[in-house]
N, C-alpha and C positions, 0 to 999 in steps of 0.2 A: 679381248684379251686371250693369248693362247700362249701355250708351252711349245717348243720345237723340240722334238726328239729325233737324234741321229741314231740309226740302226745300222748294221753291218749286212743285212741279207733280206732275201724274200720272206721268209718265215716270220721274221720279227716286224716287217713292215705289214704284213696281212693280220698278224694275230694279236700283236701289242696293243694296238689302240683300244680296243674293246676290253681287253684285260685291265689296262691301266685305269681306263675310264670309269669301269665298275669299281675300282679301288679307291680312286681319288675324289670322285664326285660326292659321294656321302660325306667326305671330310671338309668340303669347301662351303661356305656360305653362298657363293655364286659360282655357277658352272662357268668352266673355261674350255677352250678349244685346245686341240691337240693335233699339231701337224706333224707328220711323220716323214723323216727325209732318209731315204734308203742310199746307202753307199753299196759298191760293188765289193764287198769283203772288207776285212779289217785294215788291209794295207790303203785301201782308198779312204777309208775313214780318218785314220791317222794323218795321211797326207793333206787331206782337204778339209778337215774339221775346223782348222784355225780360220781359213779364210770364210768358209760358210757360217761359222759361227759368229764372227764378226759382222758378216752381211745381215744376218737375221736379227742380232742384237741391236743394229741401227735402226731397226723397225720400231715405231712407237707402240704397237700393241703386243710387243713379245714380252712376256714376263720372264722367261728363261729359256735357254737352250741347254739340253740333257743329252750327253752322248752315253750309249750303252755298248759295251763290248763284252764278248767273252773273254775271261781272263786268259785262258789257256791258247787261245789262237795266236796273238801276236808274237813276234821274235824281237821285240824292241829292247827287251829287258837288258840291263847290264850283266855280265856274268856272275857278279857277286850277289844278285837278287834272285834267290832260289826258292824262298818259302812263298806260299799264298800272301802274306801279310807284307812281306817286302816288296814284292812285284805290285801289289795293289797300290800300296803308298807311294812308290817311287813313280809308276805311270800315271797315277792320278794327278800328283804334283806336276809332273813333266807336261802332261796334256793341258792342265788348266793353266799353268803358268804361260804356255804359248798363246792363249786367248786373252789372258789378262783382264778379265772381267768377272766380277763377283756373280754375275748372273748365268755364268757357264759352269756346269757341273759334269765330271766325268765319273761315270760308274762302271763297275765290272761285274758281270754275273760269273760267280765262282762256279756255278753249274750252267751247262748249256741252257739258253733261253727256252728251248724245246721242252725241258724238264719242267720248267714252270708252268708252261701250257698243259701239259699233260697232268700236271697236280690238279687242274680244274677243267674236266672233260665237258662241263657244261657250256663251255665257250664254244664249242663246235656245234655245227648243225647237227641235227638227230641222226642223219645218214652216217656221219662220220663217228659221232660219239658212239653209235651202236656197233660200228666196227672196230673200235679200239679194244684190245685186249684187257682182260679184268686186271692184270698187274699194273696198268697205268695209274691205279689208284695211290700207289707208293712208286712213284718213278725213279726215285734216286735213294 
C-alpha cells in the first residue's frame, strides 16, 4: 500500500519523501510507501494532474493521491479570489472536482516548500547542514 505525492519541482521531489515519512510513519500502525511524481512546474501539474491521478487511483495498491503546490505560484485564480483563504478554497475545490475521487486531495503550501525543509536542517546531510546559515532556524 502506498500514497502517491504530486510535486511541482526538483527540490520537492528530492527532499519531501524523507520529510513526510519521518512525520507520517510514527502515526501509522503499518508503514506505507510513498511514491513521488515530479511535474515540471505548476503549469504542468495543473494540466496533467487529473489524468495522472485517475491513472494512479486505478491501481489496487494506491491509498490516495495527494498533490502539493505552492499557493503563490499558479495564476489560475479568478480575479475576485485575492485572499489566501479564497484562493486556497477555490483552487482546492476546482482541482479536486476535476479528479472526482475522494482519494485525491489537493493541498497548497502557503509558504514555499523550501521553508518547510529549512525548518528542519537535520533532514540534510551533515555537509549541507553545516553550510546552512544560523538564521535557517527560523526561516519565515
